[in-house]
N, C-alpha and C positions, 0 to 999 in steps of 0.2 A: 360614834365616838366612843362607844363602850369598850373598844379594844385598846384604848390608850389610858393606862392607869392615872396618869397625871391629870388628864382631862376629866376622868371619872371622879377623881378626888375634888376638883373644883366644882363639878356638878353636884356632888354630895353636899358640899358646903352650902351651895345656893339653894338646893332642895330643902335642906334642913331649915335655913332662914325662912323659906316660904311656908313650911308646915308650921313653924312656930307662930307666923302671923295668923295663919288659918286656925290653929288650935293651941292657943297660949297655955292652957291648962296642962297640956303635955310637953311643955317645952324642956323640962329636965330630961325626959325619956329621949326626945328627939336629939338633944345635945350629946347625951351619953352614948347613943347609938352612933351618931355621926363621928364623935371623937374617936371611938373604937374602930370604925370602918376606915376612917381616913388615916389613923395611926397604922392599922394593919397593912393598908395599901402602901403607906410610906416605907415601912419595913420591906415589904415585897419589892417595891420599885428598887431600893438599894440593893437587895439581894440578887435580883434578876440582872440589873444592869452591871453588877460586879461579875456575874457568872457569864454573861453573854457577850462579852467585849469581842470575842472571835467573830461575831456576826457583823460587826460594824463595818459599813462599806461594801459588803457583799452585794452584787447586783442580782436581784431576783424578779421574776414575773409573779405578781400576786393578783388576786381578784379584788374587787372593790371592798369586799367585806373584810379582807385582811389588811388593808393598807395602812390604817391607823397603828395597828400593832407593829407592823413591819417598820414603818417610820420611826415609831418610838424606840425601837431596838437598834435604829441606825443602819438599817438596810437600805440600799438604793432600790426602791421599788418601782416598777413600771406595771400599770394595771391594764394597759392595751396590748393585746397579743400583736396587733398590727405593727405598733411602734416598737415592741420588744423584738420583732423579727430582725431588725437591723442592729440590735445591741447584744452585748455579752450578758450572759446569766449564769449563775451558779446553781439554780434551782427554780422550781415552780411551786408556789404556795396557794393552796386553795382552802378557804374557810368552809367548812362542811355546810355549805349553803348554795342552793341553786345547782345548775348542771356544770359539772366539772369537765365535760368532755373536750372543750376546745383547749383548756389548759393541760389536760393529760395528752392530747394529741400534740400540742406544741412541745411538751417535755419529751415525748416519745421521739419525735422527728430530731431533736437535738441531743438525745441520750442524757437528759437531765433527771435528777431526782424530783419526785413530786412529794411535797410535805402537805399532809391534810391536817388542819388544826380545828379545833372546835369553833363554832360561830360564836359562842358565848355560853354562859352558865345555863344549865337545864336541870331543874331539880329531879326530873324523871330519868335522867342519864348519868353517866359517870363523872361529869364535870358539874358539880352542884353549886359552886360558888365562884365568885370573881377570883379569889385566891387560887382555886383549882384551875380555873380557866387560864389565867396568866401562867401559872407554873406548867401546866400541860402544854400549852402552845409553845412557850419558850424552849421547854425540854425537847419537844418534837423538832423544832427548828435547829437547836444546838447539836442534837444527835444525827441530823441528816445532812445539814449544810456544811 
């Protein structure tokens, strides 16, 4: 669920409430951090939803790791290559996790673009935060599809 910022916002709020129950002495810190994180995600959601309107309704084949992100952006995603074989698609999306060979082969057979997006934030890589993750993934999708 980490690939849907609206779900991530809800999870952050619930996690904050639970942390406050466990460590009431740090409640102000938890609240401030949650407020900033949820606020930043809210601004990002508005920005990306405004910029990514061209993606809405596009049929794509995605892996299970990208499904929540693609659904949030309004793409019509099929995560099964067997089912996708009988459907129209404008591209194939692979979250950089697991073996992409089946998705790449499907795209190659149908002459479709492959969009590789990050699996999520990784402090040791170029996508260090959720803000980076959502911007990078959305930008890759918008520039390729």
